[in-house]
C-alpha positions in Angstrom: -256.5 72.2 60.5 -257.3 68.6 60.0 -260.0 69.5 57.4 -257.5 71.6 55.5 -254.9 68.8 55.7 -257.4 66.3 54.4 -258.4 68.6 51.5 -254.8 68.8 50.1 -254.4 66.7 47.0 -251.1 65.8 45.6 -251.0 65.4 41.8 -247.5 64.5 40.7 -245.4 67.2 42.2 -248.1 69.8 42.6 -250.1 70.4 45.7 -253.3 72.4 45.8 -256.2 73.0 48.2 -259.7 73.4 46.8 -262.4 75.3 48.7 -266.0 75.9 47.8 -267.9 79.2 48.1 -271.2 80.7 47.3 -272.5 84.2 47.8 -276.0 83.2 49.1 -277.4 79.9 50.4 -279.4 79.6 47.2 -276.4 80.0 44.8 -274.5 77.1 43.3 -271.2 76.1 45.0 -268.2 77.4 43.1 -264.7 75.8 43.4 -261.8 77.9 44.5 -258.5 76.2 43.9 -255.3 77.4 45.5 -252.1 76.1 44.0 -249.7 75.9 46.9 -246.6 75.9 44.6 -247.5 79.4 43.4 -248.6 80.8 46.8 
C-alpha cells in the first residue's frame, strides 16, 4: 500500500497511478497509467 501511495502523482486537480509491465523479462518496460478521476 505504501508503494502505491508513493506512486500517486498529483498534477493540478488530476491524480493518476503509473504502473510498468512487460510480458517477458527480456521485453522493454511499458507504462500503464490509471487516471483515478476516471476510474
